[in-house]
N, CA, C and O atoms as a GROMACS GRO file, in nm:
protein
  332
    1MET      N    1  10.418  10.637   7.404
    1MET     CA    2  10.467  10.526   7.479
    1MET      C    3  10.565  10.585   7.586
    1MET      O    4  10.655  10.663   7.556
    2ALA      N    5  10.541  10.545   7.706
    2ALA     CA    6  10.634  10.586   7.823
    2ALA      C    7  10.766  10.506   7.812
    2ALA      O    8  10.768  10.393   7.765
    3GLN      N    9  10.872  10.568   7.855
    3GLN     CA   10  11.006  10.511   7.841
    3GLN      C   11  11.044  10.430   7.966
    3GLN      O   12  11.019  10.471   8.079
    4VAL      N   13  11.104  10.318   7.942
    4VAL     CA   14  11.173  10.240   8.058
    4VAL      C   15  11.292  10.321   8.099
    4VAL      O   16  11.365  10.373   8.015
    5THR      N   17  11.313  10.332   8.232
    5THR     CA   18  11.424  10.411   8.289
    5THR      C   19  11.508  10.318   8.376
    5THR      O   20  11.457  10.253   8.467
    6MET      N   21  11.641  10.313   8.347
    6MET     CA   22  11.732  10.236   8.432
    6MET      C   23  11.819  10.339   8.501
    6MET      O   24  11.879  10.425   8.438
    7THR      N   25  11.825  10.326   8.638
    7THR     CA   26  11.907  10.418   8.718
    7THR      C   27  12.010  10.339   8.791
    7THR      O   28  11.977  10.265   8.883
    8PRO      N   29  12.137  10.352   8.754
    8PRO     CA   30  12.242  10.273   8.822
    8PRO      C   31  12.259  10.324   8.967
    8PRO      O   32  12.233  10.441   8.995
    9TRP      N   33  12.302  10.236   9.056
    9TRP     CA   34  12.330  10.266   9.192
    9TRP      C   35  12.462  10.350   9.192
    9TRP      O   36  12.558  10.312   9.126
   10ARG      N   37  12.465  10.458   9.265
   10ARG     CA   38  12.583  10.545   9.268
   10ARG      C   39  12.668  10.529   9.390
   10ARG      O   40  12.778  10.583   9.398
   11GLY      N   41  12.616  10.454   9.487
   11GLY     CA   42  12.694  10.438   9.612
   11GLY      C   43  12.818  10.353   9.595
   11GLY      O   44  12.829  10.277   9.499
   12GLU      N   45  12.912  10.365   9.689
   12GLU     CA   46  13.036  10.284   9.684
   12GLU      C   47  13.007  10.137   9.707
   12GLU      O   48  13.074  10.052   9.647
   13THR      N   49  12.909  10.104   9.792
   13THR     CA   50  12.871   9.964   9.814
   13THR      C   51  12.722   9.948   9.792
   13THR      O   52  12.643  10.040   9.814
   14PRO      N   53  12.683   9.826   9.746
   14PRO     CA   54  12.537   9.808   9.712
   14PRO      C   55  12.450   9.836   9.838
   14PRO      O   56  12.494   9.814   9.950
   15PRO      N   57  12.331   9.883   9.816
   15PRO     CA   58  12.243   9.915   9.935
   15PRO      C   59  12.196   9.786  10.005
   15PRO      O   60  12.196   9.677   9.948
   16GLN      N   61  12.156   9.803  10.130
   16GLN     CA   62  12.098   9.696  10.207
   16GLN      C   63  11.950   9.703  10.194
   16GLN      O   64  11.896   9.806  10.152
   17GLY      N   65  11.881   9.598  10.227
   17GLY     CA   66  11.735   9.604  10.217
   17GLY      C   67  11.671   9.714  10.288
   17GLY      O   68  11.574   9.771  10.237
   18ASP      N   69  11.719   9.752  10.408
   18ASP     CA   70  11.657   9.867  10.476
   18ASP      C   71  11.671   9.996  10.402
   18ASP      O   72  11.581  10.080  10.407
   19GLN      N   73  11.782  10.013  10.333
   19GLN     CA   74  11.801  10.135  10.251
   19GLN      C   75  11.697  10.139  10.136
   19GLN      O   76  11.634  10.242  10.111
   20ILE      N   77  11.680  10.026  10.067
   20ILE     CA   78  11.588  10.019   9.958
   20ILE      C   79  11.448  10.040  10.010
   20ILE      O   80  11.370  10.111   9.946
   21ALA      N   81  11.411   9.981  10.126
   21ALA     CA   82  11.283   9.998  10.186
   21ALA      C   83  11.253  10.147  10.212
   21ALA      O   84  11.144  10.197  10.184
   22ALA      N   85  11.357  10.218  10.269
   22ALA     CA   86  11.339  10.361  10.297
   22ALA      C   87  11.315  10.441  10.170
   22ALA      O   88  11.229  10.529  10.168
   23ILE      N   89  11.390  10.411  10.064
   23ILE     CA   90  11.374  10.479   9.940
   23ILE      C   91  11.231  10.459   9.884
   23ILE      O   92  11.166  10.553   9.838
   24PHE      N   93  11.184  10.330   9.889
   24PHE     CA   94  11.047  10.302   9.841
   24PHE      C   95  10.941  10.372   9.930
   24PHE      O   96  10.843  10.427   9.880
   25ALA      N   97  10.963  10.369  10.063
   25ALA     CA   98  10.871  10.436  10.151
   25ALA      C   99  10.858  10.585  10.121
   25ALA      O  100  10.748  10.640  10.124
   26ALA      N  101  10.970  10.650  10.090
   26ALA     CA  102  10.969  10.793  10.059
   26ALA      C  103  10.895  10.821   9.928
   26ALA      O  104  10.844  10.931   9.906
   27GLU      N  105  10.890  10.722   9.843
   27GLU     CA  106  10.816  10.735   9.717
   27GLU      C  107  10.673  10.675   9.722
   27GLU      O  108  10.603  10.666   9.622
   28ARG      N  109  10.636  10.634   9.844
   28ARG     CA  110  10.505  10.573   9.869
   28ARG      C  111  10.481  10.447   9.783
   28ARG      O  112  10.372  10.423   9.730
   29LEU      N  113  10.590  10.369   9.772
   29LEU     CA  114  10.590  10.237   9.702
   29LEU      C  115  10.587  10.130   9.808
   29LEU      O  116  10.639  10.148   9.918
   30ALA      N  117  10.527  10.021   9.776
   30ALA     CA  118  10.520   9.903   9.867
   30ALA      C  119  10.614   9.795   9.823
   30ALA      O  120  10.578   9.718   9.733
   31PRO      N  121  10.730   9.784   9.880
   31PRO     CA  122  10.828   9.686   9.839
   31PRO      C  123  10.794   9.545   9.883
   31PRO      O  124  10.725   9.523   9.983
   32TYR      N  125  10.843   9.453   9.808
   32TYR     CA  126  10.833   9.311   9.839
   32TYR      C  127  10.953   9.239   9.776
   32TYR      O  128  11.009   9.289   9.679
   33THR      N  129  10.992   9.128   9.826
   33THR     CA  130  11.114   9.058   9.763
   33THR      C  131  11.068   8.948   9.672
   33THR      O  132  10.964   8.884   9.691
   34TRP      N  133  11.150   8.928   9.572
   34TRP     CA  134  11.125   8.829   9.469
   34TRP      C  135  11.269   8.785   9.422
   34TRP      O  136  11.360   8.867   9.416
   35SER      N  137  11.283   8.657   9.392
   35SER     CA  138  11.411   8.621   9.343
   35SER      C  139  11.393   8.506   9.236
   35SER      O  140  11.286   8.446   9.222
   36ASN      N  141  11.502   8.481   9.163
   36ASN     CA  142  11.508   8.377   9.062
   36ASN      C  143  11.636   8.307   9.082
   36ASN      O  144  11.729   8.358   9.145
   37GLY      N  145  11.642   8.184   9.026
   37GLY     CA  146  11.766   8.111   9.021
   37GLY      C  147  11.841   8.156   8.897
   37GLY      O  148  11.790   8.231   8.814
   38PRO      N  149  11.966   8.107   8.886
   38PRO     CA  150  12.046   8.135   8.765
   38PRO      C  151  11.979   8.093   8.638
   38PRO      O  152  11.915   7.987   8.635
   39ASN      N  153  11.991   8.169   8.534
   39ASN     CA  154  11.949   8.141   8.399
   39ASN      C  155  11.792   8.130   8.389
   39ASN      O  156  11.742   8.068   8.295
   40GLU      N  157  11.719   8.184   8.480
   40GLU     CA  158  11.569   8.187   8.474
   40GLU      C  159  11.528   8.273   8.359
   40GLU      O  160  11.587   8.379   8.340
   41VAL      N  161  11.433   8.235   8.281
   41VAL     CA  162  11.384   8.312   8.162
   41VAL      C  163  11.232   8.319   8.170
   41VAL      O  164  11.162   8.222   8.197
   42TYR      N  165  11.185   8.442   8.144
   42TYR     CA  166  11.042   8.467   8.137
   42TYR      C  167  11.006   8.508   7.996
   42TYR      O  168  11.086   8.572   7.929
   43SER      N  169  10.889   8.472   7.951
   43SER     CA  170  10.843   8.515   7.818
   43SER      C  171  10.813   8.667   7.826
   43SER      O  172  10.783   8.718   7.934
   44PRO      N  173  10.821   8.738   7.712
   44PRO     CA  174  10.782   8.875   7.711
   44PRO      C  175  10.643   8.892   7.765
   44PRO      O  176  10.552   8.814   7.734
   45HIS      N  177  10.627   8.999   7.849
   45HIS     CA  178  10.489   9.024   7.902
   45HIS      C  179  10.487   9.174   7.946
   45HIS      O  180  10.588   9.244   7.945
   46SER      N  181  10.368   9.216   7.984
   46SER     CA  182  10.345   9.352   8.022
   46SER      C  183  10.262   9.355   8.157
   46SER      O  184  10.208   9.252   8.199
   47HIS      N  185  10.254   9.470   8.220
   47HIS     CA  186  10.184   9.499   8.335
   47HIS      C  187  10.089   9.610   8.317
   47HIS      O  188  10.118   9.700   8.239
   48THR      N  189   9.976   9.611   8.384
   48THR     CA  190   9.884   9.720   8.377
   48THR      C  191   9.919   9.833   8.472
   48THR      O  192   9.844   9.931   8.478
   49TYR      N  193  10.026   9.826   8.542
   49TYR     CA  194  10.072   9.917   8.647
   49TYR      C  195  10.220   9.949   8.629
   49TYR      O  196  10.294   9.873   8.567
   50HIS      N  197  10.262  10.063   8.685
   50HIS     CA  198  10.402  10.110   8.681
   50HIS      C  199  10.476  10.012   8.779
   50HIS      O  200  10.432   9.994   8.893
   51LYS      N  201  10.580   9.955   8.735
   51LYS     CA  202  10.656   9.861   8.820
   51LYS      C  203  10.800   9.912   8.844
   51LYS      O  204  10.870   9.948   8.750
   52VAL      N  205  10.841   9.913   8.968
   52VAL     CA  206  10.977   9.954   9.002
   52VAL      C  207  11.054   9.836   9.062
   52VAL      O  208  11.010   9.775   9.160
   53LEU      N  209  11.167   9.807   9.003
   53LEU     CA  210  11.247   9.692   9.045
   53LEU      C  211  11.385   9.750   9.088
   53LEU      O  212  11.442   9.836   9.020
   54VAL      N  213  11.433   9.700   9.202
   54VAL     CA  214  11.566   9.735   9.254
   54VAL      C  215  11.633   9.605   9.279
   54VAL      O  216  11.573   9.518   9.343
   55VAL      N  217  11.757   9.583   9.233
   55VAL     CA  218  11.829   9.461   9.259
   55VAL      C  219  11.900   9.470   9.392
   55VAL      O  220  11.978   9.561   9.416
   56LEU      N  221  11.872   9.373   9.482
   56LEU     CA  222  11.928   9.377   9.611
   56LEU      C  223  12.067   9.305   9.609
   56LEU      O  224  12.164   9.350   9.671
   57SER      N  225  12.072   9.195   9.537
   57SER     CA  226  12.205   9.123   9.518
   57SER      C  227  12.202   9.048   9.388
   57SER      O  228  12.096   9.016   9.334
   58GLY      N  229  12.323   9.022   9.338
   58GLY     CA  230  12.336   8.949   9.210
   58GLY      C  231  12.314   9.043   9.095
   58GLY      O  232  12.346   9.162   9.104
   59SER      N  233  12.259   8.992   8.988
   59SER     CA  234  12.234   9.066   8.861
   59SER      C  235  12.119   9.000   8.785
   59SER      O  236  12.086   8.883   8.805
   60ILE      N  237  12.064   9.077   8.703
   60ILE     CA  238  11.954   9.027   8.612
   60ILE      C  239  11.960   9.106   8.479
   60ILE      O  240  11.992   9.224   8.475
   61THR      N  241  11.928   9.037   8.376
   61THR     CA  242  11.918   9.103   8.243
   61THR      C  243  11.776   9.105   8.202
   61THR      O  244  11.712   9.000   8.198
   62PHE      N  245  11.720   9.223   8.170
   62PHE     CA  246  11.583   9.235   8.125
   62PHE      C  247  11.588   9.264   7.978
   62PHE      O  248  11.656   9.356   7.934
   63GLY      N  249  11.512   9.183   7.897
   63GLY     CA  250  11.487   9.212   7.760
   63GLY      C  251  11.374   9.308   7.749
   63GLY      O  252  11.270   9.292   7.812
   64LEU      N  253  11.397   9.412   7.664
   64LEU     CA  254  11.287   9.506   7.644
   64LEU      C  255  11.251   9.507   7.495
   64LEU      O  256  11.291   9.598   7.422
   65PRO      N  257  11.173   9.404   7.448
   65PRO     CA  258  11.146   9.383   7.309
   65PRO      C  259  11.083   9.502   7.238
   65PRO      O  260  11.114   9.527   7.121
   66VAL      N  261  10.995   9.576   7.307
   66VAL     CA  262  10.935   9.696   7.245
   66VAL      C  263  11.038   9.798   7.209
   66VAL      O  264  11.024   9.869   7.109
   67GLN      N  265  11.141   9.807   7.289
   67GLN     CA  266  11.252   9.908   7.260
   67GLN      C  267  11.364   9.842   7.180
   67GLN      O  268  11.458   9.909   7.139
   68GLY      N  269  11.356   9.711   7.159
   68GLY     CA  270  11.464   9.642   7.087
   68GLY      C  271  11.594   9.642   7.150
   68GLY      O  272  11.696   9.654   7.083
   69ARG      N  273  11.595   9.628   7.285
   69ARG     CA  274  11.723   9.622   7.360
   69ARG      C  275  11.704   9.549   7.485
   69ARG      O  276  11.591   9.514   7.522
   70SER      N  277  11.816   9.523   7.554
   70SER     CA  278  11.811   9.464   7.691
   70SER      C  279  11.894   9.552   7.781
   70SER      O  280  11.974   9.634   7.737
   71VAL      N  281  11.872   9.532   7.909
   71VAL     CA  282  11.945   9.612   8.009
   71VAL      C  283  11.989   9.511   8.125
   71VAL      O  284  11.910   9.427   8.170
   72GLU      N  285  12.112   9.524   8.168
   72GLU     CA  286  12.159   9.444   8.282
   72GLU      C  287  12.164   9.530   8.405
   72GLU      O  288  12.222   9.639   8.407
   73LEU      N  289  12.100   9.477   8.508
   73LEU     CA  290  12.105   9.548   8.637
   73LEU      C  291  12.196   9.462   8.737
   73LEU      O  292  12.199   9.339   8.736
   74ARG      N  293  12.266   9.541   8.822
   74ARG     CA  294  12.345   9.478   8.924
   74ARG      C  295  12.296   9.535   9.061
   74ARG      O  296  12.208   9.620   9.063
   75ALA      N  297  12.350   9.490   9.166
   75ALA     CA  298  12.304   9.525   9.303
   75ALA      C  299  12.287   9.675   9.313
   75ALA      O  300  12.382   9.748   9.283
   76GLY      N  301  12.173   9.725   9.354
   76GLY     CA  302  12.148   9.865   9.372
   76GLY      C  303  12.084   9.934   9.253
   76GLY      O  304  12.022  10.039   9.268
   77ASP      N  305  12.099   9.876   9.136
   77ASP     CA  306  12.041   9.937   9.020
   77ASP      C  307  11.886   9.931   9.017
   77ASP      O  308  11.826   9.834   9.066
   78ARG      N  309  11.823  10.033   8.961
   78ARG     CA  310  11.680  10.045   8.962
   78ARG      C  311  11.624  10.046   8.816
   78ARG      O  312  11.683  10.106   8.726
   79LEU      N  313  11.510   9.978   8.797
   79LEU     CA  314  11.446   9.979   8.667
   79LEU      C  315  11.298  10.018   8.686
   79LEU      O  316  11.223   9.950   8.756
   80ASP      N  317  11.256  10.129   8.623
   80ASP     CA  318  11.122  10.173   8.627
   80ASP      C  319  11.055  10.130   8.494
   80ASP      O  320  11.101  10.168   8.386
   81LEU      N  321  10.948  10.053   8.504
   81LEU     CA  322  10.876   9.997   8.393
   81LEU      C  323  10.736  10.050   8.391
   81LEU      O  324  10.653  10.006   8.471
   82PRO      N  325  10.706  10.147   8.298
   82PRO     CA  326  10.571  10.200   8.292
   82PRO      C  327  10.472  10.092   8.253
   82PRO      O  328  10.508   9.988   8.197
   83ALA      N  329  10.344  10.121   8.284
   83ALA     CA  330  10.239  10.026   8.248
   83ALA      C  331  10.235   9.999   8.105
   83ALA      O  332  10.151   9.920   8.060
   0.00000   0.00000   0.00000
């Protein structure tokens, strides 16, 4: 089983959308925006593809039931979710 990887943002200030777009372009990823309101909850689910998430603003907590843990991401943090 592939491992979920969380990479914290190391910059002094959170990245802007154009910085994230450049990072994704360099990795040949196709970015799109998505957002939720406060306290939004999704049922556990999976994807058939590798998914990369980067928080542009705010924060989000992801539950990782297969790993028995959760991870909180803040602006600039990245989460790689294998298929």
